[in-house]
N, C-alpha and C positions, 0 to 999 in steps of 0.2 A: 464659538461663542464670542471670541474677541472681535471678529469681523462685525457681528451684529451689534456689539457694544459701541464700536467706533462709528458704525453707520448711524446708530441712534443718536450718538453724541453730535455728529455733524448736523443731523436734522434739527436737534435742539438748538445748536448754535445759530443755524439759519433762522429759526423761528425767533430766537432771542433778538437778533439784530433787525428783524422785520423785512428781510429780503427774500424769504422763501416763497411767500405768497403776496402778490401785490396787484394793483391796478393803476393805470395811468389815465387820468381824465384829460381830454383834449378839446373840450367845448361842447356846446349844445345849441340846438335851434328849437327851443321850446315854444309851443303856442301858448300865449300868455292870457288869452281871454276865454272864459268858460261860463257856461250856465251850470247851475247845480245839477248833479247827476251825470254830467258829461265825462267821457273818457279823456284822460290826459293824452295829448298828442304832441308830436314833435320828434326830435331825435337827439341822441347823445353819441359823441365820438369818444370811444374808450378802448383801451387795450388791457389785456390780462396776462399775468405770468404766474402759472401754477396756482390759480385760484380754484377753490373747491367748487365742483359742479353743483353741490347742494347749497352753496351760499345763497342767501335770500336777498333779492331786491325788495326793499320796502320804502315807504314814504310816510309823510305826515298825513296823507289822505287815505282813502280806502284802497284795498287790494295789495297783492304781493305776488312775486314769481321767483322761482329758483333761477340761478344763472343759466343752467342747462336748458330749462324750459323757455327762458327768454330768448336764447340763441336759436333754438329749434323753431320757435314761433316766428322768428325773423327769417325763416326759410334757409337757415344756414345748415351745412352738413358737417358731421363729425369727420375729421381727417381730410376734409376738403377745404372748408372755410376756417376751421379752427382745429387745434391739436388737443388731444385728450390723452392722459397718462394711462388709461385703461381701455380695454375693448368696449366699444359702444358707450363709453363714458359711464359705465356702471361701476359700482363699488368693486374693487379688486381684492385680492387675497395674497398673503405672503405666508409661506410655511414656517412653522416654528419647530418644536420637537415632536418626535414620534409619540403616539398615544395608543394605549391598549385598554385603558379604563377611563370612564368619566361619569360624573354624576349629572343627570339632566335636570336642570332647573329652567323651565320654560323652553329654552332652545339653546342649541350649541352647533357651531359650524366647524366641521373638520374637513379633511380633503386628501386626495391622492396628489402626489408631487410628480411633475413631469419636467425633465430637463433635456435640452438638446436643441439644435437649430434646424432640424429637418425631420420632424416627427411625422412618420408616414403611416403608422397604424398603431392601434391599441390591440395587443395580443391576448391579454387576460385582465379581468376585473372581477374581483370576488372578495367578499368578507362575510364573516359570521358574527351576529350580534346576539348576546344573551343577557338576561337580566331577570332578577326575581321580583317582578312587579305584582305578584299575587293574582288571584282570580278576580276579574272585574268586568263590568260592562263598558268600561272606558278604555279606549285604545291606549296602551302604555307608551307608544312612540309612533310618530310619523317620520318617514325617511324621504327627504326631498333631494334626490340626486340632481346636481347642478344648481340647487337653490334657486329655482325659477318658478316654483309653484305649479309645476307640470309633472305628470307621470309620478305621482306620489305612491310610495309603498307603505303598507301597514302590516302589522303582525298577523300571521296566519296560524299562530299557536292558540288552540282552543281547548276548553274543558268539556269532556263528554258529559251529556245528560245535565248540563247546567245552562240555563237559557236567560236571555234578556228580553223583557217585554212579553206580550201575549202571543198566542198562536195566531198566525195570519192566514186567512183562507181567501183573501181577495174579496170578491163580491159574492161568493157562494153563500147561500142562505139555507141553513138546515131546516128552517120552518116552511120553506116553499114547497110547492108540489114537485116532487122529485121523480126523475125518470132514470131507469137503469140503461146505461149505454156501454157497448162493448169497447174495451181498451184496444186501440188500433196500433198499427205500426207507425203511423204518423202521430205526432204528439198532440195531446190535449193540454191546454195551458190556462192558467189564471194570471192576470196582470196583478202584481203586488208591489207595494213600496217597501223596499228592504233598506233598513238603516245600516250604518257602519258596523262591521263585525268581522271576526276572523274566519268565519265559516257559517254555513246554515244547515240545519236539519230539514230535509224536505221529505214529503211522503204523501200517501193517499190511502183512503179506505177502499180496499179492493175485495171483491167477491169472486171466488173461484167456483165456477159452475160446470166444470168439465174435468175429464180425466187426462186431458192433454197437459203438457208442461211448457211454460215459456219463461224467458228471462224478462223481468220488468225493470225499466230504467226510469230514474228521475233526471230531468235535464234543466239547465239554467240557460236562458237566452237574454240578450239585451233587448230593450224595448223595440229596437229596429230589426229584431229577428236574427241577429248574429249569435252563433253558438258560443257559449262560454265554457261550461264544464258539465259533468254528469256523475252519477253514482248508481250502483246497482242495488235494487231493493232485495231484501232477504226473501227466501222461499216461504210459502204459506205453511202455517201449522194448524190453521183453522179454515173453515169454509169462507168466513168473512172476518177480516181483521185489518187494522190500520198498520201499514208497513212504512218504515222510514229509513233513510240513510243520510250520510253527511257529505255535502259538497264542500271540500276544503278550498274554498275560494274567498279571499278576503275582499270585503266591500269597502272601498276607500271613502265613498261619499254616498249618502242616502240618495236613492234614485229608484225609478220604476224598472222592474224586470219581469220576464215571463218565467214562471215556475211550471214545469210540464211533466207529464207521465206518458210513457209509451211502451209498447210491447216490442221486444227485440227478438232474438232467435227462439224457435219453438219446435217442439216435437208433438206428434199427434194432432189433435184439433182443439187447441186451447180456446177457452171462451171466458176471459176475465172481464169483470164488469165494474163500473164505477158509477156513483150517483151523480146526476146532473140536473140543472134547472135553468130556466130561461125567463124568470120573472124580474120585474123592476130593473134596477141597475145591473148591467151586464158587463163584465170585464174578462170573460173567458173566450178563448179562441181555439179553433182547430186548424188554423192556417198561419200561425206565427204572427198574428197581429194585423193581418190584412183586413180582417173583419172580426167583430166581437158579437157572437150570436148566442152562446150559452156558457154557464159557469159549471165547474167541476169540483168534486169533493177532494181538493188538493190542499195541503197545508205547508206552512213554512215557519220555522222558529230560528231566531238568531242565537248562536252559541256565545258563551262567555269567553273573553280573552283569558288565556293561561299565561304562566311565566314565559317571557319571550325567548325563543330559540329559533333564530331565523337566518337563513343563508341567502344573501343578496348576490345574484349572479345572472348569467345570460338566461338560464332556465326560468328563473322567477320573472325576469323582465319580459321574456317572450310570452310567458303565460298570461301576464297582465296586459301587455301593450303590443304584442305581436311584432316586436323587433328586439334586437339584442343590445345588451348593455355596452359592449365594447364599441359598437358603431355609434351609439348615442353619445358616448364620451368623446370618440374621435371627431364627430361632427362639431362638438363644443370646442375642441382644440383648434380645428381649422377655422370655424366661424369666428372665434375670438382672438386667435393668435396666429392664424395662417401657418400653423405648424412650427412656428419659431418660438421655442421656449427657453430662451437665454435671458437671465440665468435660470428662471423657473416659471412654470405655469402651475396653477393650482386648480384641480377639479374639485369644486366645493360639494360637500354633502351636509345638508342641514338636518339635524335631528330635533324634533320638537314635540310637544304635547304632554309629556309626562312631568312629574314633579317629584324631586328628591329620590329618583330611582337611579341606582348605580348599574351601569351597563359595561359589559366587557366585549372587546373586539378581538377576534382570533381568525385563524385560517385565512389570513389576508394574502391575496395574490393580485399583483398589479405589475404588468409588464407592457412595454411598448417598443417600437422600433424607431431609432434615430438614424435615418437613412436605411441602411441594411443591418445595422447593429442592434441586436436584441438587448434591451436594458430592463433589468428587474428592480423594482422598488416595492417590495412586498411589505409596505407599511402604510399606515394612515397617520396623518400629521394633524396636530393642533395648528390652527391658522389664525392669523390676525387680519382684520379687514383694513384695507387701504383706500382712502377716499380717491375718487376720480378728480384729477387736477386739470384745469383748462388753461391753455395759453392761446392768446389771440392778439395779433398785431392790430394797429389802428383800424377801426371799422365803425361806420355810422349805423347805429341800431335804432329801429323804430320803437319809440316809447309806448305807443298804443298797444303793442304786443305784450306789455307787462300787465295790463289790466287795471291800472290805477284809475280811480274815478273821484270826482269831487262830491263830497257828501252833501245832502240837503241840510239846510239850516246851519251851514258852517260859518265860522268866523275867520277861517284861514285866508291869508292873503299872500302866501308863499307856497311854492312847491319845493320840497326837500327830498332828494333821492339818496338812498343809502344802499350799500352792499355789505352784507355781513355785519351790520351795525356801524360801519364807517361811512361818514357822509361823503358823497361824490360831489354834489353841487346843490345850491338852492337858488331859486329865481322868484321874483315877485310875480304874482298872477292876479288878474281881476276876475272876480266871481260875481255874476249877476243872478238875481233872483230867478228861480225856475219852479217847477212843480213836478210832482210824481204822477205818472200815468201808466196805464197798462194797455196792452194790445192783445186781442183775441180774434180768432183762435190761433193756437200755436201748433196744433197738429192738424194738417189738412190732407185731403186726398189728392193723390197724383193725378194731374190732368184735369181736375175739376175746377170750375170757376168758383172762387171763394170770396165772400164778403168779409174783409178785415175791418175792425172798428177799434178806435182808441177811446179810452174812458179815464176820467180823472175823478178823484174823490171830492175835489172842490173846484167849482167853476165849470163852464161849458167850453169845450174845445171847438174853436171856430175855423181852424185851418190845419191841414196836415200835409207834410211832405214825406213821401214813401220811397225808400231805396230798398228794393226787394232782395238784393243779393244775387240775382240771376242776370243782372244787366239792365233790368227794366226800372224806370223811375216814374213817379207821378205826383203831381201837386193838386190837391182838391180843397174846395171850401167845405168845411165840415169835418167829421171824424170818421168817415167811412170811404172805403175804396174796394173795388173788385179786381182780383188778380188770379191768374191761373199759372201754376208751376208746371213746367213741362219736363222736369227732371225730379227724381226722387233723391232724398238725402236731407242734410241739414243746411239751412241758409240763414245768414245774418241779415235780419230785417232791421234797417235803421229808420227810425221815425222821428221827425221833428214836428212837435205839436205846438199850436198857439192857442191860448185861451183868452178869456175876457181880460182887458187891461193890457193887451199886447205882450203878455208874458209868454216866453217860449221855453220849451224843454226838448232835449234830444236824448233818446234812449235806443239801445240796440237789443233786439230780441232774437232768440234762436227759434226758427220755424222748422219743424220736422214734417217733411212731405212724404207721407206714406199712409196707407190704410192696409194693414197687414192682411186682414180677412178678405177684403175685396180684391186686393192685389194678388193674393194667393189663388182666389177663385178664377180670376181672369187669366193668370199665368197657367194654371192647370189646364183650363179649357184651350188656351192657345197652344200649349205643348202637345196636347192630345190631337189637336187639329194638324199641327206640324207633322206628327208621326204618320197620320193618315196620308198626308201629301208625300212624305218621303217614301212610304211604302209604294205609293202609286208611281213615283219617279223610278224606283228600283225595278219595277216591272218592265221598264223600257230597255233593260239590259239583259244579256243572256243569263240563263238560270245560274250557272256557276259563278258569274260575276255578281249577280244579285245576292247570292249567299255571302260572298266575300264582303260586299258593301254593308250588308245587314250586320255582320260581325264587326266590321271596322267602325261603324257608327254606333254600335251597341244598342240597336233598336230594341231587342228583347229586354236588355237590362234597364233601359229607359222606361219601357212600358211597365215593367214590374215595379220600378221605383215610383212611377206616377200613380200606379194602383195603390201602393202602400200609402203614399202621401195623400191621395184623395180620400182614402179610408180614415186616415188620421185627421184630415180636415173635417170630415163629417162628424167625428167624435170630439172635435176641439170645442172648448168653451171660453178660454181666456185669450186675451190679446197676445200674451207671450207664446201660446201654442201656435197661433197663426204666424207669428213672427218667425218661430223656429221652422215651420213648414216652408215659409217664403225663402228663408236662408238656404234650406236644402234644395229648393227648386232652382235657385240662382246658381247652385253648384252644377246642375245638369247642363250638359252641352248638347242642345237640341237644334239641329239645322231647320230653317224654315222650308228649305227645299234643297235638292241636289240636281246638278246638271253638268253637262260637258262644258268646260271653259276653254280648253286648248286641245286641238286635235290636228292630225296631219299624217303624212306618210313620207319617209325619207329612204334614201338608198341603203342597202345592207351594209356598206362600208363606212357609214357615218360613225364618227368617233374612233377612227383608226388610231388616233394619238393615244387612246386609252387601252389599246391592246395590251394584255399582260401575257407575254409569251411563256412566262413561268408556269402557267396553268397547263399548257400542252406538254411542257417538259415534265411536270409532275405526273401527268396522266400516262406518259410514254416511258419515263425513266431516262429519256435522252437529254443531253445538254448541248445547247447550240449558241451561236453568236446571235444576240437579239436583233441587231440591225439586219443581218442577212436573213434571219428567219422571218422578220416582219415583211421584208420585201418579197420573199418567196411565198409567204402566205397570201399577200395581196395578189400576187400573180396567179396563185392556185385558185383563189376565189373568183378572179376575173375570168379564168379559163373554164372552170367547171360549174360555177354556180351563178345564179342571178336571183334577185329577191329584193324585199323591202321590209322596213320596220314601220308599222302603223302604231300610232300612239293616241291615247285619249285620256286627258286629265279630267277627273271627276271631282268637282268642288262642292262644298256645302255653303249655303248662305246663312251664316251664323249671326248672332246679335253683334258680335265684335267685327264682322266683315266676312268677306269671301275667303275660304280657306280650303286648300287642296286636301282631299281625303285619300285618293288613290289614283294611280296611273295604270291604265290597261294597255297592254302591248299585244300586237299581232305580228309575229315574224313569219313571213311567207317566203319560203326558199324553194326554188326550182333547181333540179340537179341534171347535169348533162349525163346522158347515158354512158358516155365513155369515161367517166371518172375512174382512174386506175387504182384507187386505194380507198379503204374505209376512212371516213372523215368524221370529225366531231365539231359540233357547234359549241363554242366556249363563250361565256359571258361573266363579267366580274361579280355581280351579286351572288351571294351564297344561297343555298336552298332554303335556309331559314328566313330569307328576305323575300322570297318569290313564291307565289301561289299559282300553280298551273291549272288550266281548265280541266285537264285530264292527264292520265298517266302517259308520258311520252318518252320513257326511258331515261329521265333526267337523273343525274348523279352529282354528288358533291365531289369537288376536286380542290383540295387545299383551300376551302372556304369560298370557292367559286362554284359555278354550275356548268355541267356539260351535258349535251344530248347527242347520242350517236345518230349520225345521218345514214340514210339509205339511198337507194337509187331512184326514189320517186319524190314527188313534191311533198314538202313537209310544212305544215302550218302549226306554229306554236302560239298558243294564247296564254298569257299569264298576267298577273297583277302584282303591283308593289305599293307599299304605303306612301302617301304623300305625293308630291310632284317630283317626278324623276325624268331627267332629260334622256332622250334616246341615245345620244352620244356617250353618256356616262355608263351605259351598259357595256361598252367596249366589246361588242359582239364580233367574233371572227370564226371562220370555218377552216379547219386544218386537219390534214392527216398527221400521223406521227412524224416528227421532224426527219426521221431516217428516209421517209418517202419523198421529201422535198429536195429540189436541186439547189444546194447551198453553195455551189462553186462560184468563185468570182469570174467575171468576164475579163480574160487576160489579153484579148485581141487589141493590138495597137495599129493605128493607121499610118501610112507613109505620108510625109509632108509633101504637099503639092508645090512644085517649084514656082508656079505662078500664083501662089496664094496671096490674096490682097491683105497684107498685114495691117496697114493703116485703117482700112475700112473695118477690118475685124475688131481692132482695138477700140475704135470709136463706137462700134456697135455694142461691144461688151460694156463700155462705160455707160452708154445710154441705158442698156438693160439693167445695169447695177443701180443707176439712179432711179429708174422706174420701179425696180424691185424694192428699193429702199422706201420710196414713197408709198408703194402698195403695202409694204410690211407695216409702216407706221399707221396707215389707215386701218389695216386689219388688227394691228396690236391694240389700238384704242377701242375699236369695235368689240374685240374679244374681251378686253378688260371690263368694259361697261356691261356687256352681257353676262360675263362670268360673275361679276359682283351682283348684278341683278338676280342671277340664279341663286346665289347664296343668301342675299338679303333683299327681300321684297321692298323694304322701306330703307332709304338711305340713312335715316336716323339710327337704325339698328347697328350698322357697321361702325358709325362714329361713337355710339354709346359703348360698343364693345371695345373700341380703341381707347376710349376714355377710361374704361375699367382697367385695361392692361396698364395704361400710363399710371393710374393711381396705385395699382397693385405694386408696380415696380418702385414707385415713390415711397410706398409704405414698407419696402424691404423684401417683398415677396419675389421669389424666383419664378421663371416662366413655367416650371413644372407645377408649382403651387397654384399659379394663376389658372393654368389649364384645368387642374383638378376642381377648383372652385367653379369655373365656368361650365364644365361638364356636369357638375351637380345641378346647375341651373338649366340644363338641357340644351346647351349650345353644342353643335356638332364639332368634331375635331377639325373638319375642313374649314368651318367658319372661324374657329379660333386661330388656326394656323394662318389663314388669310389676313385676319386683323393684326396679328403680331408682325407678319411680313410687311404689311402696308405701313404700320407704325415705324418699323425699322428701315423703311425705304428699299426693301428687297423686292425682287420680282415675285409676283404672286402666282404665276402658273407658267406661261410660255416665256421663252427668252425675250428680253425686253430691251429696246433701245431707249436709254433714259433721257429723252429730249424734254419731257414734261415733268420730270421728277421734282424739280424745284417748285413748280406750281402746285404739285400734289402735296409736297411737304408744307407749303403755306396753307393749303386748304385744311390739312390735318391739324396744324397748329391752331388755326382759327376755330375749328370745330371743338377742339379740346378746351380752348379758352372760353368758348360759349358755355360749355358744360361746367367748367370750374367756377366761372363767375357769370351767372345768367344775366346779371344786370348790365354786362358789357356786350351782350349779344347785339348784333346789328345785321 
C-alpha cells in the first residue's frame, strides 16, 4: 500500500508542476489560402512527452482527430516512429486489490495478474461466477475475456419450462398441404433466427408407425453447416406426439441457425414420420443448407435465464469457440507484452450488461510459467485503467491528415490548432468564397466505365478537375467525366469545380468500387472454371500424385464451399448478403491452373553435405566417427550403386502469383550384383513429411525415413509439400557401419631425394590462390542461391531482419522473437538465417569474410529504409 501511495504522490507532483505530459511546438508550414469547404493543408513540427493518446487535436474550424489517429494517419508506426507506454497504444491496466465480490453497475473490468520477465505458458485459467439475478429473459451478465469485444461468454443457466417469446417453427406452415416423410439418419432442418439465450428447447411432432425402435436426436448447426450441439428426444408414449429436449448452448448474439431432427441408432425396422410442406417461402433443408427445398414440423423455444452459476474454463471456451482459454490468454501476453511482465501484466476481464446485481467469484485457478518456474496466482484483481501515453521527438506531421476543413459562410480569418484544449499555434488565413456541390455516383462497379457528374444547388458548373485517387487525372469543360476503376476498394476522389462567376470549390469524396452481387456471380463462375482447369491439369500426372495434388489443393473442399456459396447466392436478397458471400469467396485460395515450373535430374550423391550419419547409427545401434563414416559411405555408394534423383516442382498460378504446391521426386537406384551386405537408403525428411506412390518398405528412423535396399533396381516415387531442393533430402545409401571399412590409411611414402621442393612449393601456393579464388566465387554463388531458396523475394529477408532488429530494440530476447515469427509461419531455417545475417555470422558454409563490411552496410541501409520510409533511396 505504501508503494502505491508514494507512486500516486509522485504522479500528482508531476501533474502539478506540468512536466508529466507536454508537447513542444517547433514551427509550421501552413498553407494560408483556402476556398470554403477545403481541407486545411500544410505541416506542423512538434514533439510529445507522455501525452495521452486520446488527447484531441481541435481547431476553430470544422473537424477533429485524436493524437493517436493523427499519427497513424501520417503513416507512423507504434514503437518504430514513436513510443507508447502501453501495447498497441491501447488503454492499459494496473492491478489493485484481490476481489471476490462485486456489484455490477453497467460494466466492471477485473483481471488476472501476471508477473515475471519470461512468461512461457499459461498453465491454468478458471473461475466460477455466481449471482442471484432472478429468472429473466435478459442476460444477467456478458463476460468479455481480454476486453476486446471478441469471444463473448454469456450465462448458460436456464429455467426449465419457462420461455421467452413465441414458439419458432421457421417457415413451416401448419395450414399448408402437408406430406408425411420418414425421419432419416441424415438431418432434416429448418433455418431459424434464434435470439440471445442460455439454451433452447427444440423438438418435433413425431409419428411412430412401426414396431421398431430408434433413438431420435435434435441437433443445432450454424448457418454454414458447422455442428454445434445436440440432445436426445424422449421415447414415445403415444403413436403421435410432440417430443422436445433442451440444448444447453448459450446464444451470445441473435443469428440464424439450423434446428434439425434425425434418427440415430435403431433396432428392428423403425419408421418414424414427420410432417413436411414445400409451399411459398421455404427455409427447410435436408443437406445442411446447401439447398432449401421443403420445411419440417420442427420447433424451437428460447429458455429463460436463471440465477447465474457459471464456470469459465477451457471446457466452456472450447465448446463455444473451439480453442482453449489458456492459449487465448497466452497469445494476449505475447502479442501485447512479448512475455515480459515486469512488474506486472494484467489480463483484463470485462463484465457488463446487468444492473445492481451482486456477483461472487470463487474456485479461481490461474497459473503460468516464468521461464521454467510454475507461478500460481489464484486470484482475480480489481484493476484501474491507465491511459496510453505517447512520446515523440521532433517530427513534421501532415495537417491534412487531421481532417480540419474551412466551413461555408465562415467569417474566420485565422487557423488555431489545439491539443487537449491547449493552443499550439495560430496563423492568419485567407478564405475565398466557394460553394457546396456533390458528386455522384459514389458506388460504382469494378471495371465498368462510369459517368461521374458534379451538381450544385445554386448555379451551373462550367468546369471540373478530377483526381480519381488511382493515379488518373482529367480536366473537362462541364460537370461530367467518364472513368473506369480497375481496382476494387475505396478511393479518394478530389474534385475542383468552377461555376458561374468563376467561383471555385474543391471537395473530396469517397468512392466505393464494388458491386457485391455482380462481383460474387463473376467470381463464383471464375472459380468453378478454374477448378475444371485444375482437374484437367491433374490428369497429366500419375494417379497417385494426382490424388496427392487434389488433397494438397483441397479441390473437394473448394468445390463443396463453392456449392454452398452458390446456393446462398441464389437465395440472397440483400446487398449485405452478397457482400458476405464475396468476402467468403475471397478467402478461398483457388489456382487458375497448375503446371511444372522447375524439373530436372541430378546425381544420387547430390547434397552429400546434408548427410546425417546419426540416422544409420540409430538404425544399427552402432556409433562411428562421422567424418570417417561419411567418406566410407561415399566410397560404398560409388562402388556398389549408381542412380539419379529426378525432381518436378508443381506450382499453382494464384491471384497473388505463382506458388509452389508440391515437389515430386523419383529416386532411381541400380545395384551392383556383388554388393556384400544389406543396405539402407536414408533421407532426412520424416515419414510424416513424405507421401510415397506405393508401399516400398519405408520406415521411420528417429524422424527420418529409411528404405531397405535389395539386389535389384529400385525406383522410389514420393511427393513433399511446397518446393523442396533435391540436395536438402540428404539421401545416402549405407549398410550398418560395422560393414564399412572405417580404418585410416596409415601408409607413408619415402621422400624422393631428387624431389623438386621449390617447384612443389610454388605449385602449392598457386593451387592455394586458385582454390581461394574458386572458394570465394563458390561462396558468393552459394550464399545467393541459398538465400533465394529461403526467400523468393529479397524484401522478405530484409523485412524479417527488420522485425528481429525492432524486437531486440523493444527488449525481446531471440527466443521470444523466434516464437513470434513461428506463429506467423516463418520456418526455423528462415528465422535462423535472418538472425545470423543481422549478427554478421556465417549463414551456412564456412565463410571468408571479404564482403562482410559491404553486407553490413546493405543490412543497415535496408533497416533504415524500413524504419524511415521517407529516407529510402
